[in-house]
N, C-alpha and C positions, 0 to 999 in steps of 0.2 A: 865451487866451494863457497865463494862469498855469498852467493844468493841463498844457499842452504843455511848459512849461519845468520844472515841478516833478516830474512823474511819471517822466521818464527818470532823474532824479537819484535818486529813491526806489528805482526798479527796479534801478539800477546798484549803489547802496549795499546793497540787499537781497542782491544777488548776491555781495557781498563779505563776507557774514557769516562764512563758513568761514575766509576769509583773515584777517579782523579777529580771529577767535577764536585765531589764531596770533600775530599781531603785538602785540596788546594785552598778553597775559600775558608775552610776551618783553620788551616794554618795561618792564613793572612789575618783572619779575624782575631785570633788569639795573639798573633804578633803585635797587632795594634793595641790590644788590651794590655799586654805586658809592657809596652812602651808608654802607655797612658796611666799606669798605676800611680797612686800617690807616692811622692818622693820617700816618705817614711817607710812605706811598705816595700818599695824598691830596695831601699838600703837594708832592710831586715832580711829580705829574700836573698840579696846579693851576699850578705854576710853568711847566711846559711850555705849557699853554694860555695863560697870561698872556703869554708871549713871542710866541706866535702872534698874539694880538689887540692887543698893545702899539702897533703902528703906527696903529691906528684911534683911539687915545685923543684925539689932537689934530686929527682930521679934522672937517670940518663935518658937521652931522647929515644933510644930504642925501647926502653921500658915504657915510656910515656906513649909511644906509638902503639905498643901491644895493648896497653890498658884502654886507650881510646878506641882502638879497633874492636876489641872484645866487648866493651861496653855498648858501643853503637850497633854492632852486628847482632849480638845476642839479644839485646832488648828489642830491636826491630824484628828479628826472627820470631821471638816469642809473641810479640804484639800481633804480628801477621797471622800466626797460627791460631791465636785466641780469637781472631776476627771471625772464625767460623761460627762463633756464638753471636750472630746478628751484627757483626762489625763493630761492636761497642769498644773493645780494647784498642784497635788501631785508631779509631776516631779520637779516643781519649789520649792516646800516645802522641798523635800529631798535634793535638790541641796543647798538651803540656809542653812539647818542644817549641811550638810557636810562642807560647807564653814566656818561656825561659829565654829564647833568642830575642824577643822583643824587649824583655827586661834588661838583658845584657847590652843590647844595642843602645838603649836609652841611657843607662848608667855610664857606659864606656864613652858614649858621645859627649855627655856632660863633663866627664873628667878629662878626656884626651882630644876631643874634637871628631868631626865626621870622617876625616881622612884616615885617622888612626883606626877608627871603627871598621872602615872598609878593609884596611890592611889586616886587621885582626880576624875578620870573618870570611872575606871573599875567597882567598886562596884555596882553603879547604871546603868552605861552605858551598861553593859552586858545584861541588860533587856530592858532598855529604847531605845537604838539604834535599835535593831531588831524590837521592837514594832512599832516605827514610820516608819521603812523601809517597814514592812509588811503592815501597814495601807496605805502607799503611793502606794504600789503595788496593793492593793485592789482598790484604786482610779484609777490607770491606767487600771485595768481590767474593771472597770465601763466605762471608756472611750472607750475601745475596744467594749464593749457591745453596747454602744450608736452608735458607727460607724456602727456596724452590723444592728442595728435597722433602721438606715437611709437607709440601703440597703434592707429593707423589712423583716429582720428576727425578731423573737420575743424573749422574755426572759429578757429584760432590767429590768422590774419590779421585777422579781424574783432575779436578780443579786443584785439590790439595797437592797432588804429585807435581802438577805443572808449576804451582806457586813455589814449592820447595826447590825444584830444579832451577827455575828462573832466578830465585834468590841466590842459590849456591853458585851458579855459573856467572851471573852478571852483577848482583848487588854486593856479594862478599868481596870481589875484587875492587868494586867502587869504594866500599868502606875502608878497605886496606889502603888504597891510594890516598883517600882523604885523610886517614890517620897519619900516613907518612908525611903528607904536606903539612898537617897541623903540628906535628912534632919537630920537623926539620926546617920547613920552608917558611911557614907563617911567622915564627919568632924572628927570623932574619928580616923579613919584609917589614914587620911591625917595628923592629928596632931602628931600621933605616928611616922610616916615616917619622917616628917620635924624635929621633936625633935631628932630623932636618927641620 
């Protein structure tokens, strides 16, 4: 039973190597860009992000978890499916996420220090970031399949079905666990680090 469950995952991820070779460098590049933006621009963007997330501050953790999960899972799923159009949407998605995370890391580090930044991002980010990078890579792969379909090859339908199933079976639980950690665990870890 273990082999049956594990091998398809390994095989599918192996097939994503070319796509991951695109999404990971894209994420890292825009992470650096976000971290190196001028301070005035960082502050303006941070203020905008703060206004967007302000309504969540007083919500109970369960509601925060649901909102985070739906936001991350739905956006990743849509970006992945839109990747069928030459992979543009998932590449833009991973770039924007890299930019935002780089921005947040820079601003938070300047305000609270590197240890607090690690505490604020690592607990849930260690699951969430790979999940959306993989989902973006799946979208890029769909774009490659669509390009091959234009050249007369078949298999696009099977690729779409495989991507949807993989997303539902493996990435949805990953986003759910990451949202739980972000809502319940990360605040505790962060408060302990800041107090110390």
